[in-house]
TILOKE-305086 format. One line per field, with one value per residue (C-alpha): residue number from 1; residue in one letter; x, y, z. Coordinates in steps of 0.25 Angstrom, whole numbers, plus 5000, padded with zeros to 4 digits. Layout:
BEGIN
seq <- c(NUM	...);
type <- c(a	...);
east <- c(X	...);
north <- c(Y	...);
up <- c(Z	...);
***
This chain:
BEGIN
seq <- c(1	2	3	4	5	6	7	8	9	10	11	12	13	14	15	16	17	18	19	20	21	22	23	24	25	26	27	28	29	30	31	32	33	34	35	36	37	38	39	40	41	42	43	44	45	46	47	48	49	50	51	52	53	54	55	56	57	58	59	60	61	62	63	64	65	66	67	68	69	70	71	72	73	74	75	76	77	78	79	80	81	82	83	84	85	86	87	88	89	90	91	92	93	94	95	96	97	98	99	100	101	102	103	104	105	106	107	108	109	110	111	112	113	114	115	116	117	118	119	120	121	122	123	124	125	126	127	128	129	130	131	132	133	134	135	136	137	138	139	140	141	142	143	144	145	146	147	148	149	150	151	152	153	154	155	156	157	158	159	160	161	162	163	164	165	166	167	168	169	170	171	172	173	174	175	176	177	178	179	180	181	182	183	184	185	186	187	188	189	190	191	192	193	194	195	196	197	198	199	200	201	202	203	204	205	206	207	208	209	210	211	212	213	214	215	216	217	218	219	220	221	222	223	224	225	226	227	228	229	230	231	232	233	234	235	236	237	238	239	240	241	242	243	244	245	246	247	248	249	250	251	252	253	254	255	256	257	258	259	260	261	262	263	264	265	266	267	268	269	270	271	272	273	274	275	276	277	278	279	280	281	282	283	284	285	286	287	288	289	290	291	292	293	294	295	296	297	298	299	300	301	302	303	304	305	306	307	308	309	310	311	312	313	314	315	316	317	318	319	320	321	322	323	324	325	326	327	328	329	330	331	332	333	334	335	336	337	338	339	340	341	342	343	344	345	346	347	348	349	350	351	352	353	354	355	356	357);
type <- c(m	q	f	p	i	h	g	a	n	f	t	t	l	y	q	r	f	d	i	a	q	p	e	t	v	y	d	l	s	e	n	v	n	h	l	g	p	p	k	a	v	v	d	s	w	l	s	l	i	q	e	i	k	t	y	p	h	p	d	g	e	p	l	k	s	l	l	v	k	k	h	h	l	a	l	d	q	l	l	l	g	n	g	a	a	e	l	l	t	f	f	a	l	r	f	k	g	k	r	v	l	l	i	h	p	t	f	s	e	y	k	m	t	l	e	a	a	g	a	l	i	e	e	i	k	m	t	e	i	q	n	y	e	l	p	l	e	q	i	k	q	a	m	q	n	a	a	c	l	y	l	c	n	p	n	n	p	t	g	a	i	i	n	r	a	i	l	e	d	i	i	d	h	g	k	t	v	g	c	e	v	l	v	d	e	a	f	m	d	w	t	d	e	s	n	s	v	i	d	i	t	k	e	m	k	h	v	t	v	l	r	s	m	t	k	m	y	g	i	a	g	l	r	l	g	y	i	i	g	n	p	q	l	i	k	e	m	k	s	k	l	p	h	w	n	v	n	a	l	a	i	k	v	g	e	i	c	l	q	d	t	q	f	h	n	k	s	i	q	f	i	k	n	m	k	q	d	i	q	d	y	l	e	n	k	e	c	i	v	m	d	s	a	a	n	f	l	c	f	q	l	k	e	p	n	k	t	r	d	f	y	f	y	c	l	e	r	g	v	v	l	r	h	t	e	n	y	s	g	m	d	g	k	w	l	r	i	a	i	k	g	n	e	a	m	n	y	f	k	n	v	m	d	e	w	n	g);
east <- c(4669	4678	4671	4678	4672	4671	4670	4679	4692	4686	4700	4701	4687	4691	4703	4696	4685	4694	4687	4694	4693	4686	4694	4682	4676	4664	4667	4652	4656	4662	4654	4663	4657	4661	4663	4676	4682	4675	4682	4688	4697	4702	4705	4711	4720	4733	4733	4729	4743	4747	4740	4747	4760	4755	4750	4734	4727	4725	4710	4707	4707	4700	4689	4687	4683	4674	4666	4665	4659	4649	4644	4642	4651	4663	4678	4677	4667	4674	4686	4690	4695	4703	4690	4678	4683	4694	4685	4675	4688	4692	4677	4675	4688	4679	4669	4679	4671	4658	4646	4645	4633	4633	4619	4622	4622	4631	4646	4657	4668	4661	4661	4676	4681	4671	4677	4691	4688	4684	4668	4658	4647	4634	4627	4613	4608	4597	4586	4580	4592	4585	4576	4588	4579	4589	4584	4583	4577	4588	4599	4594	4595	4608	4614	4611	4622	4632	4641	4640	4630	4636	4627	4630	4621	4619	4622	4632	4629	4615	4616	4604	4602	4599	4588	4593	4581	4582	4597	4594	4586	4597	4607	4597	4596	4611	4612	4602	4609	4624	4627	4636	4631	4641	4634	4642	4639	4648	4637	4629	4636	4627	4615	4610	4615	4600	4603	4617	4618	4632	4624	4620	4634	4634	4625	4624	4638	4636	4634	4646	4645	4655	4658	4666	4670	4675	4662	4655	4669	4674	4689	4687	4702	4706	4699	4689	4680	4676	4667	4658	4656	4657	4670	4674	4674	4680	4692	4693	4693	4703	4713	4713	4715	4729	4735	4731	4721	4715	4725	4728	4722	4708	4708	4708	4700	4689	4690	4687	4677	4670	4669	4665	4649	4644	4652	4644	4631	4633	4638	4625	4618	4625	4623	4609	4605	4614	4609	4594	4598	4605	4594	4585	4592	4594	4579	4576	4584	4578	4588	4585	4591	4592	4590	4604	4608	4622	4629	4627	4616	4615	4606	4600	4599	4586	4592	4600	4608	4615	4621	4634	4635	4630	4641	4653	4646	4646	4662	4665	4661	4665	4656	4658	4646	4646	4642	4636	4643	4648	4636	4629	4615	4617	4624	4628	4614	4617	4625	4629	4632	4640	4633	4644	4644	4636	4646	4647	4633	4628	4640	4634	4619	4626	4632	4619	4610	4620	4618	4603	4606);
north <- c(5325	5338	5345	5357	5371	5377	5372	5371	5364	5352	5343	5347	5342	5328	5327	5329	5318	5309	5308	5305	5317	5316	5320	5331	5339	5349	5358	5363	5366	5380	5392	5400	5403	5390	5400	5402	5418	5425	5425	5440	5433	5422	5431	5440	5429	5432	5446	5444	5437	5453	5454	5445	5451	5466	5467	5469	5482	5482	5486	5477	5488	5488	5475	5484	5495	5488	5478	5492	5499	5485	5487	5500	5502	5512	5508	5506	5496	5483	5476	5465	5451	5439	5431	5434	5425	5433	5444	5434	5433	5447	5453	5442	5447	5460	5449	5443	5440	5445	5439	5435	5429	5417	5412	5397	5391	5400	5403	5396	5406	5415	5406	5403	5418	5421	5411	5414	5429	5424	5430	5424	5416	5416	5406	5405	5394	5396	5387	5389	5386	5381	5394	5402	5409	5418	5418	5432	5436	5425	5432	5447	5443	5437	5450	5458	5452	5449	5458	5452	5443	5435	5433	5425	5431	5421	5411	5402	5390	5390	5403	5408	5425	5431	5443	5458	5460	5451	5455	5468	5467	5459	5470	5481	5473	5473	5486	5487	5476	5481	5467	5467	5458	5452	5446	5439	5440	5430	5425	5436	5440	5427	5435	5447	5455	5460	5453	5460	5470	5475	5489	5489	5490	5505	5507	5497	5497	5484	5475	5469	5459	5449	5445	5437	5436	5422	5415	5422	5423	5410	5417	5411	5406	5422	5425	5439	5443	5457	5464	5476	5483	5497	5504	5501	5488	5487	5495	5486	5472	5479	5481	5468	5462	5459	5469	5464	5454	5453	5448	5455	5444	5443	5459	5457	5446	5451	5464	5455	5448	5460	5466	5454	5454	5446	5434	5437	5436	5425	5417	5421	5415	5403	5400	5404	5395	5382	5385	5382	5369	5363	5368	5362	5348	5349	5351	5338	5330	5334	5342	5355	5366	5379	5393	5399	5413	5409	5399	5388	5378	5374	5359	5348	5335	5328	5319	5329	5318	5311	5327	5322	5310	5317	5327	5317	5309	5323	5324	5310	5312	5327	5335	5344	5351	5360	5352	5361	5352	5367	5375	5376	5372	5365	5353	5347	5344	5354	5355	5368	5366	5376	5379	5376	5373	5365	5352	5354	5355	5343	5333	5337	5333	5320	5317	5318	5312	5299	5302	5302	5288);
up <- c(4754	4752	4740	4734	4739	4724	4710	4700	4701	4698	4696	4710	4713	4706	4714	4728	4724	4718	4707	4692	4685	4671	4658	4655	4667	4668	4678	4682	4697	4692	4687	4678	4664	4654	4644	4649	4649	4637	4624	4625	4635	4628	4617	4624	4634	4627	4630	4643	4646	4647	4658	4667	4665	4674	4687	4687	4690	4704	4705	4694	4681	4672	4677	4687	4681	4670	4682	4689	4676	4673	4687	4688	4701	4705	4705	4719	4722	4714	4719	4707	4713	4711	4708	4717	4730	4732	4733	4743	4751	4753	4756	4766	4774	4779	4787	4797	4810	4803	4800	4785	4779	4770	4762	4757	4748	4742	4737	4747	4743	4755	4767	4761	4763	4773	4783	4779	4784	4796	4794	4801	4790	4793	4785	4779	4771	4762	4763	4749	4739	4729	4726	4733	4742	4751	4768	4768	4780	4787	4779	4784	4798	4796	4789	4801	4809	4797	4789	4776	4768	4756	4745	4731	4719	4710	4721	4720	4721	4717	4706	4713	4711	4722	4717	4719	4728	4737	4737	4739	4751	4757	4754	4758	4773	4773	4773	4784	4793	4790	4782	4768	4755	4747	4734	4728	4712	4705	4698	4694	4679	4675	4678	4672	4684	4691	4705	4706	4716	4713	4710	4724	4729	4726	4736	4747	4753	4760	4746	4738	4727	4722	4708	4697	4685	4684	4681	4672	4663	4665	4672	4686	4685	4685	4698	4696	4702	4709	4721	4722	4734	4742	4740	4753	4753	4740	4746	4758	4748	4739	4750	4756	4742	4736	4725	4710	4718	4702	4691	4679	4671	4678	4677	4662	4660	4668	4659	4646	4653	4657	4644	4637	4640	4628	4634	4647	4639	4633	4645	4653	4641	4639	4654	4654	4644	4649	4664	4660	4652	4662	4674	4664	4663	4677	4681	4672	4680	4692	4699	4706	4699	4706	4697	4695	4689	4688	4678	4686	4692	4705	4706	4713	4709	4711	4721	4729	4738	4725	4722	4727	4719	4707	4709	4710	4698	4689	4694	4690	4676	4674	4679	4690	4697	4710	4721	4732	4745	4751	4747	4761	4760	4747	4752	4741	4735	4725	4712	4705	4690	4681	4668	4657	4642	4636	4636	4651	4653	4643	4651	4664	4659	4654	4666	4675	4665	4668	4684	4681	4674);
***
């Protein structure tokens, strides 16, 4: 049975499994902010039409300068991309024939882009998934002969956060043994940012940070991300990217989003409250729920052997969860649920109540 690699695109999912799609579907498989774009974007929509008439700024200005100011960086440390996926693709090109470390479970796009680039992938499976304890000694040992280590913080799919002190230890070791460290912080803006390592990139030239703007601001269809690293890396990647790789509409919408701090704060508070409610509900159903710093939760049923049955039970009733069939080390025994609005969350509860009889 061929499960999709990513969440979202639920119509394709129903077609693939030959399941009649209900009239109403709640897609809890993708982690985009349920509030959608900030009101400031919606209110500006007609004027944004002007942006499609001309070519965008080749460096993504003025958004790039706003991001540099936000993160206290130099202009030559940041590069905008057509989504984080584009930047992952071009970052991976640097490792053809070189060893790269992945710590599973983790985002599937890392392996896909590295394989396409011809990298030699070494995979380390975590044994303590529920508590998300990195096997530090094993990782450090493997870093001695590796070109780069990929880390996802907060982790996708678990939502677990890696403490900054642990990251600093890994980063220091990387400097000693000559191993780069890529930290994907696509979901970091759902946190208080205390575990971000963006500031470290100024001093540690072997550290690169990847960011996404699509999750927080509900603009996944526009594709917008950025990468932060040493100026030489940024220059090298920029030289390989297509000219005008980020469209003018995305640049302008990103600019509006970035300045709407009220929307950002409101989103975080809503998700915090709703996530706690869903976690309490799942634990009352005797599920194991991982601690999550992101806008989603990863959980395991009381009877993990029934996970696939429950997944399809939900699909048939219009609830799309994220399976873990393609997450190494999770093997389909866990499910991920994005935190959405009250209507979607209450409907999920009703479906699970029915499942439990």
